[in-house]
ZAMARGU-4260 file (C-alpha; in steps of 0.2 Angstrom, whole numbers, plus 5000, padded with zeros to 4 digits):
<rodrens>
0) 4625/5115/4876 | 4611/5104/4869 | 4596/5114/4863 | 4577/5111/4866 | 4580/5103/4884
5) 4571/5108/4900 | 4581/5121/4910 | 4591/5115/4926 | 4579/5114/4941 | 4573/5104/4956
10) 4569/5089/4946 | 4588/5087/4942 | 4593/5090/4960 | 4580/5077/4966 | 4586/5064/4953
15) 4604/5066/4957 | 4601/5065/4976 | 4591/5049/4972 | 4607/5042/4964 | 4617/5043/4980
20) 4602/5036/4990 | 4603/5021/4979 | 4622/5020/4980 | 4622/5021/4999 | 4609/5008/5002
25) 4622/4995/4997 | 4638/5005/5001 | 4633/5011/5019 | 4626/4993/5023 | 4643/4985/5018
30) 4653/4999/5026 | 4644/4998/5043 | 4639/4979/5045 | 4649/4968/5033 | 4663/4967/5045
35) 4652/4961/5060 | 4643/4949/5048 | 4659/4941/5043 | 4667/4940/5061 | 4651/4936/5071
40) 4640/4926/5059 | 4652/4918/5048 | 4666/4917/5061 | 4680/4923/5050 | 4696/4931/5058
45) 4695/4950/5056 | 4713/4949/5049 | 4707/4939/5035 | 4693/4952/5032 | 4706/4966/5032
50) 4715/4956/5019 | 4700/4955/5008 | 4697/4974/5008 | 4716/4977/5004 | 4716/4964/4989
55) 4700/4970/4982 | 4707/4988/4981 | 4721/4981/4971 | 4708/4974/4959 | 4699/4991/4959
60) 4715/5000/4952 | 4711/4991/4936 | 4692/4990/4936 | 4689/5008/4941 | 4701/5016/4928
65) 4695/5003/4915 | 4677/5009/4918 | 4682/5027/4917 | 4690/5024/4900 | 4675/5015/4894
70) 4664/5029/4900 | 4675/5042/4891 | 4675/5032/4875 | 4656/5028/4875 | 4648/5040/4862
75) 4631/5040/4871 | 4614/5036/4864 | 4597/5044/4865 | 4598/5043/4884 | 4614/5053/4885
80) 4632/5048/4888 | 4631/5043/4907 | 4612/5039/4911 | 4612/5023/4901 | 4624/5015/4913
85) 4613/5019/4928 | 4598/5010/4919 | 4609/4995/4915 | 4618/4993/4932 | 4604/4996/4944
90) 4598/4978/4946 | 4615/4969/4945 | 4622/4980/4959 | 4607/4977/4970 | 4608/4958/4968
95) 4627/4958/4971 | 4624/4968/4987 | 4611/4955/4993 | 4623/4940/4990 | 4635/4947/5002
100) 4624/4944/5017 | 4619/4926/5016 | 4619/4919/5034 | 4612/4902/5028 | 4630/4898/5022
105) 4638/4900/5039 | 4640/4882/5042 | 4650/4879/5027 | 4668/4874/5029 | 4679/4889/5033
110) 4689/4888/5016 | 4673/4888/5006 | 4666/4903/5015 | 4682/4913/5012 | 4681/4909/4993
115) 4663/4915/4993 | 4668/4930/5003 | 4681/4935/4990 | 4670/4931/4975 | 4654/4940/4981
120) 4664/4955/4988 | 4673/4958/4972 | 4658/4955/4962 | 4649/4969/4971 | 4663/4982/4974
125) 4675/4980/4960 | 4663/4976/4946 | 4644/4980/4949 | 4646/4995/4960 | 4660/5002/4949
130) 4650/5000/4933 | 4636/5011/4940 | 4646/5023/4951 | 4659/5030/4939 | 4646/5036/4926
135) 4634/5042/4940 | 4648/5053/4947 | 4654/5059/4930 | 4636/5064/4925 | 4636/5080/4936
140) 4647/5088/4923 | 4634/5084/4909 | 4619/5090/4919 | 4625/5108/4920 | 4641/5118/4916
145) 4636/5132/4929 | 4648/5131/4945 | 4634/5136/4957 | 4622/5124/4950 | 4635/5110/4952
150) 4637/5115/4970 | 4618/5113/4972 | 4620/5096/4964 | 4634/5091/4976 | 4623/5097/4990
155) 4608/5087/4985 | 4620/5072/4982 | 4625/5074/5000 | 4607/5075/5006 | 4604/5059/4996
160) 4618/5050/5004 | 4612/5057/5021 | 4595/5050/5019 | 4601/5032/5015 | 4614/5034/5029
165) 4600/5038/5041 | 4590/5023/5036 | 4605/5011/5037 | 4612/5018/5053 | 4596/5020/5063
170) 4584/5007/5057 | 4597/4992/5054 | 4602/4989/5072 | 4584/4987/5077 | 4582/4974/5063
175) 4597/4964/5067 | 4598/4965/5086 | 4586/4959/5099 | 4586/4966/5117 | 4585/4955/5131
180) 4584/4962/5149 | 4599/4959/5159 | 4609/4951/5145 | 4619/4956/5130 | 4609/4960/5115
185) 4607/4945/5103 | 4612/4946/5085 | 4598/4940/5074 | 4609/4931/5061 | 4595/4926/5049
190) 4589/4944/5047 | 4604/4949/5036 | 4598/4942/5020 | 4580/4950/5023 | 4588/4967/5027
195) 4600/4966/5012 | 4586/4962/5001 | 4574/4976/5006 | 4588/4989/5004 | 4592/4981/4987
200) 4574/4984/4981 | 4575/5002/4988 | 4591/5005/4979 | 4584/4999/4962 | 4569/5011/4964
205) 4581/5025/4968 | 4592/5022/4953 | 4577/5023/4941 | 4572/5039/4949 | 4589/5046/4946
210) 4588/5039/4928 | 4571/5047/4924 | 4573/5064/4933 | 4591/5069/4927 | 4594/5078/4910
215) 4611/5079/4902 | 4613/5096/4895 | 4632/5098/4891 | 4637/5089/4876 | 4653/5081/4884
220) 4656/5070/4868 | 4656/5085/4857 | 4667/5095/4869 | 4679/5081/4869 | 4680/5079/4851
225) 4697/5078/4842 | 4711/5066/4842 | 4710/5052/4856 | 4725/5050/4867 | 4732/5033/4872
230) 4723/5027/4888 | 4739/5025/4898 | 4745/5042/4892 | 4728/5050/4897 | 4729/5042/4914
235) 4746/5049/4917 | 4741/5066/4911 | 4727/5068/4923 | 4735/5059/4938 | 4751/5070/4938
240) 4742/5086/4941 | 4742/5094/4958 | 4723/5097/4959 | 4719/5079/4957 | 4734/5072/4967
245) 4729/5083/4982 | 4711/5079/4981 | 4716/5060/4980 | 4726/5062/4996 | 4711/5071/5005
250) 4699/5057/4999 | 4710/5044/5006 | 4711/5053/5023 | 4692/5057/5023 | 4687/5039/5020
255) 4700/5032/5031 | 4692/5043/5045 | 4674/5041/5041 | 4673/5023/5037 | 4684/5018/5051
260) 4671/5026/5062 | 4657/5017/5053 | 4665/5000/5054 | 4671/5003/5072 | 4654/5010/5079
265) 4647/4992/5081 | 4662/4987/5092 | 4662/5004/5101 | 4644/5003/5107 | 4642/4984/5109
270) 4659/4981/5118 | 4665/4998/5125 | 4648/5006/5130 | 4639/4989/5131 | 4623/4996/5124
275) 4618/4993/5106 | 4605/5007/5107 | 4620/5018/5104 | 4622/5010/5086 | 4605/5017/5081
280) 4608/5034/5090 | 4626/5035/5081 | 4617/5033/5065 | 4606/5048/5069 | 4621/5058/5075
285) 4631/5054/5060 | 4617/5059/5047 | 4605/5071/5055 | 4618/5085/5056 | 4621/5083/5038
290) 4603/5088/5034 | 4606/5105/5043 | 4624/5107/5038 | 4622/5104/5019 | 4612/5120/5015
295) 4624/5131/5026 | 4639/5123/5017 | 4632/5126/5000 | 4630/5145/5004 | 4647/5145/5013
300) 4656/5137/4998 | 4648/5149/4986 | 4653/5164/4997 | 4671/5160/5003 | 4675/5146/4991
305) 4674/5127/4992 | 4693/5125/4996 | 4692/5137/5010 | 4676/5130/5018 | 4681/5112/5016
310) 4698/5115/5026 | 4688/5122/5040 | 4676/5107/5040 | 4690/5094/5040 | 4701/5102/5053
315) 4687/5105/5064 | 4681/5087/5063 | 4699/5081/5067 | 4701/5092/5082 | 4684/5086/5089
320) 4689/5067/5088 | 4706/5071/5096 | 4696/5079/5110 | 4686/5063/5112 | 4702/5053/5112
325) 4709/5063/5126 | 4694/5063/5137 | 4691/5044/5137 | 4672/5047/5139 | 4663/5033/5148
330) 4646/5042/5146 | 4639/5036/5130 | 4628/5051/5127 | 4642/5063/5130 | 4652/5053/5117
335) 4637/5054/5105 | 4636/5073/5107 | 4654/5074/5103 | 4651/5064/5087 | 4637/5076/5082
340) 4649/5091/5083 | 4662/5081/5072 | 4649/5077/5059 | 4643/5095/5058 | 4661/5100/5053
345) 4662/5085/5041 | 4645/5090/5033 | 4654/5105/5026 | 4667/5095/5016 | 4655/5081/5012
350) 4643/5093/5004 | 4656/5102/4993 | 4667/5087/4989 | 4657/5082/4973 | 4657/5100/4966
355) 4676/5100/4970 | 4679/5085/4959 | 4670/5094/4944 | 4681/5109/4947 | 4696/5097/4946
360) 4689/5090/4929 | 4688/5108/4922 | 4705/5112/4928 | 4712/5097/4919 | 4703/5101/4903
365) 4711/5118/4903 | 4729/5110/4907 | 4728/5095/4895 | 4716/5101/4882 | 4705/5085/4883
370) 4689/5082/4893 | 4692/5066/4904 | 4676/5065/4915 | 4677/5046/4916 | 4695/5044/4919
375) 4696/5058/4932 | 4681/5052/4942 | 4687/5034/4940 | 4704/5039/4948 | 4695/5049/4961
380) 4683/5034/4965 | 4698/5022/4966 | 4706/5034/4979 | 4690/5034/4989 | 4690/5015/4988
385) 4708/5015/4995 | 4702/5025/5009 | 4688/5012/5012 | 4700/4998/5010 | 4713/5006/5023
390) 4698/5009/5035 | 4692/4991/5033 | 4709/4984/5033 | 4715/4994/5047 | 4699/4992/5057
395) 4701/4973/5055 | 4719/4972/5060 | 4716/4985/5074 | 4702/4975/5081 | 4712/4960/5081
400) 4728/4969/5088 | 4719/4975/5103 | 4714/4957/5107 | 4696/4956/5101 | 4690/4937/5100
405) 4678/4934/5085 | 4662/4926/5091 | 4666/4928/5110 | 4651/4932/5121 | 4662/4945/5131
410) 4678/4955/5129 | 4691/4961/5142 | 4691/4979/5148 | 4708/4981/5139 | 4700/4976/5123
415) 4686/4988/5125 | 4698/5003/5129 | 4708/4998/5114 | 4693/4999/5103 | 4689/5016/5109
420) 4706/5022/5106 | 4706/5016/5088 | 4689/5023/5085 | 4694/5041/5090 | 4713/5044/5088
425) 4714/5037/5070 | 4700/5048/5063 | 4707/5063/5072 | 4724/5061/5063 | 4716/5056/5046
430) 4704/5071/5046 | 4716/5084/5052 | 4729/5079/5039 | 4716/5080/5025 | 4711/5097/5031
435) 4729/5103/5030 | 4731/5096/5013 | 4716/5105/5007 | 4722/5121/5015 | 4740/5121/5010
440) 4741/5110/4994 | 4725/5109/4984 | 4726/5124/4972 | 4708/5127/4966 | 4703/5142/4977
445) 4688/5153/4973 | 4698/5165/4961 | 4706/5150/4951 | 4689/5141/4949 | 4681/5157/4943
450) 4695/5160/4930 | 4693/5142/4924 | 4674/5144/4922 | 4676/5159/4912 | 4689/5150/4901
455) 4678/5135/4898 | 4663/5146/4894 | 4673/5155/4880 | 4678/5138/4873 | 4660/5131/4873
460) 4654/5147/4865 | 4665/5143/4850 | 4660/5125/4848
</rodrens>
C-alpha cells in the first residue's frame, strides 16, 4: 500500500461514479439511438448496421486486449498507473461520439455514408472508448484492496451509469421527437448533432471529476514486479481459468439481453405501442429502479455473497421477460410495469458485477502468480462488447427479418408483433441462461472470495 495518502472515502466513490456517468453519456446514447439514426435518418438497411456491429467487435478483439497489455506495462507516473489515461482520453472519446450523429451527411451517396459509418463507429468504440474504459475499469483494484470497499465502488459505479442512463433514456426522446396531435411523432433529424454535442461536453466534465476525485492506493506496479511473461502467454493464462471464462459467458448474456432491450425499445414503443412517450417512460423504468436496488444489492452481496445474489437477480429478470412474452400485453403501462420488475432484479447483478471482476482479478493473481488487471479487464470488456455486438447485430437482423421497412411511415401489424416478440423472448433466454451460469459454473462464492482476500493480504504485507 502507498503511504501518506488520504483514506478511502466518499470522494473516491463519487469520483468513480462520475467515471461511469461519463462512459455512459456516449455508450448509452449509442446503444439506444444509433440504430434509429442509421436506419431512419441515413436510411441504411438494418442488416448493414448489424454487420457493422459484428465486424467492429472483431477489431475489438485486438484493440481491447492490446490496450489491456499497454495498461499492464505502463509503469505509471505522478498521477498513478490508471488515472493518466482518463485525463488523456476524455476529450477524444467525446469528440468521437459526437461524430457518430451527423445528420447533415444524410444526403451523401449511400456508399460514402457506409464508409463514414464504419470509420466513425470504429474510431469511437474500438479506439477512443477502449483507450479510456480499460484503465478506468482496472483502476478499482488500485483505489482499494478491501473487498467491501470494492463492492461500494461497484455500487457507486452502477449509480453513475444509472444517472447517465436516466438522462439519456428520459430526456433524449423529448429532444429528438416532436408530437403532432392525431399523427405519428416526427423525428427531428437535425437535433442529433446538438444532442450528441451536449452529452459529449457533460462526459468530459464527468471524466475530469473522476480523474480529480479518485486516489490510487494499491501499488499495482510493485505488486506485479518480477519477470514479465510473454503477452500471448499471459492472455492464455488468464482466459483459460474458470472464473474468467464463466464471467465472460455471463457478460455476453447480460449485454445481449439488456442492450437488445435498449436498441429495440425505440421500435417497441414507436411501432408496437405507437406512442413514443413510452420511450421516455422506458428510460425511467430502466434506470430509477437501479437507484433503489443498488444500496440493497450492496448489502445483499456483502451478506450472502456476490455470486449468490447475482444469480437471483439474473434469473428473476429472465423469468419476468418470459412472462411479458407469454402475456403479449397491449397496454403500454402494464408492459412498463413489467420492465420495472425486471430492472429491479437486474439491478442486483449490475451493482455487483464490477466487484465480481476484481474478485476474478484476485483469483487469477493467486493461480498465476502475476497481477494482470489490464489484461483481465480488457478481456472482460471485450466480452461485454461481444454482448453489445450480438445485441446490435441480432437487433438489426431481427428487425429486418420481421419485415421492418427502414424509413417507412407505417409498419404492418405482423411487423409490430414480431418486434414485441424479439424484445421480450430473447432477453428472457439470455438473462436466464446468464443466471444459471453464475449459479452453477462461476466458482467464486463468498467463502472462496474471503479465502483469496486473506491470501493476498498476507502477500502484500510481505512486500
